[in-house]
C-alpha positions as CSV (number, residue, x, y, z in Angstrom):
1,X,-91.7,-109.6,-98.2
2,X,-92.1,-111.3,-101.5
3,X,-89.6,-113.5,-102.9
4,X,-87.6,-112.7,-105.7
5,X,-89.5,-113.0,-109.1
6,X,-87.9,-114.1,-112.2
7,X,-88.1,-116.4,-115.2
8,X,-86.2,-117.7,-118.2
9,X,-88.9,-115.8,-120.5
10,X,-91.7,-113.6,-119.7
11,X,-94.8,-113.5,-122.0
12,X,-96.9,-110.5,-121.8
13,X,-100.4,-110.8,-123.5
14,X,-100.2,-106.9,-123.9
15,X,-98.6,-104.5,-126.3
16,X,-94.9,-103.5,-125.5
17,X,-95.6,-99.9,-124.7
18,X,-98.4,-100.9,-122.2
19,X,-98.7,-98.6,-119.4
20,X,-100.3,-101.3,-117.2
21,X,-97.1,-103.4,-117.8
22,X,-94.8,-100.6,-117.4
23,X,-96.3,-99.7,-113.9
24,X,-95.9,-103.5,-112.5
25,X,-93.5,-102.5,-109.7
26,X,-91.9,-106.0,-109.5
27,X,-90.9,-105.9,-113.2
28,X,-88.5,-103.6,-112.6
29,X,-86.1,-105.6,-110.4
30,X,-86.5,-108.8,-112.6
31,X,-83.5,-110.0,-114.3
32,X,-85.7,-111.4,-117.3
33,X,-86.6,-107.6,-118.1
34,X,-83.2,-106.2,-117.8
35,X,-81.6,-108.8,-120.2
36,X,-84.3,-108.5,-122.6
37,X,-86.2,-111.7,-122.3
38,X,-89.7,-110.4,-122.8
39,X,-92.1,-111.6,-125.4
40,X,-95.2,-109.4,-125.8
41,X,-98.4,-111.0,-127.6
42,X,-101.3,-108.9,-128.8
43,X,-104.5,-110.2,-127.3
44,X,-105.8,-111.0,-130.6
45,X,-102.7,-113.0,-132.2
46,X,-102.8,-116.2,-133.4
47,X,-100.0,-117.2,-131.1
48,X,-101.7,-116.0,-128.0
49,X,-105.0,-118.0,-129.3
50,X,-102.8,-121.1,-129.9
51,X,-101.0,-121.0,-126.3
52,X,-104.4,-120.0,-124.4
53,X,-106.0,-123.2,-126.1
54,X,-103.6,-125.6,-124.7
55,X,-104.8,-128.5,-126.6
56,X,-102.2,-130.9,-128.3
57,X,-103.1,-129.7,-131.8
58,X,-102.5,-126.1,-130.9
59,X,-99.4,-126.4,-129.2
60,X,-97.2,-127.2,-132.3
61,X,-98.9,-124.1,-133.9
62,X,-97.9,-122.0,-130.8
63,X,-94.1,-123.0,-130.8
64,X,-94.0,-122.6,-134.6
65,X,-95.6,-119.0,-134.0
66,X,-93.4,-118.1,-131.2
67,X,-89.8,-119.9,-132.1
68,X,-88.2,-117.0,-133.5
69,X,-89.0,-114.7,-130.7
70,X,-88.0,-117.5,-128.2
71,X,-84.6,-117.7,-130.0
72,X,-83.9,-114.2,-129.8
73,X,-85.1,-114.0,-126.1
74,X,-82.9,-116.8,-125.2
75,X,-79.8,-116.3,-127.2
76,X,-77.7,-114.9,-124.3
77,X,-77.2,-111.4,-125.8
78,X,-79.3,-108.7,-124.3
79,X,-78.9,-106.3,-127.1
80,X,-80.8,-108.8,-129.6
81,X,-84.0,-107.4,-130.1
82,X,-87.0,-109.7,-129.5
83,X,-89.6,-109.5,-132.4
84,X,-92.8,-108.3,-131.0
85,X,-96.6,-108.2,-132.4
């Protein structure tokens, strides 16, 4: 049996309407999903590139690009829409 999976925020490098993401069985039981704490980033987005790079120079750029999404995802209100790419 797998342990419960959860996170404060889940980042997906796929479109929000991705059938592959929707088909992940464990996703349906995650509290972060139920509470709207998912952030979808396009694979070609600047934020994705900055996060994937992981350098000291790219991280401030990544934070600037995703800050509004993080604020929306973590505001404690599941009805707040999280901006998606």
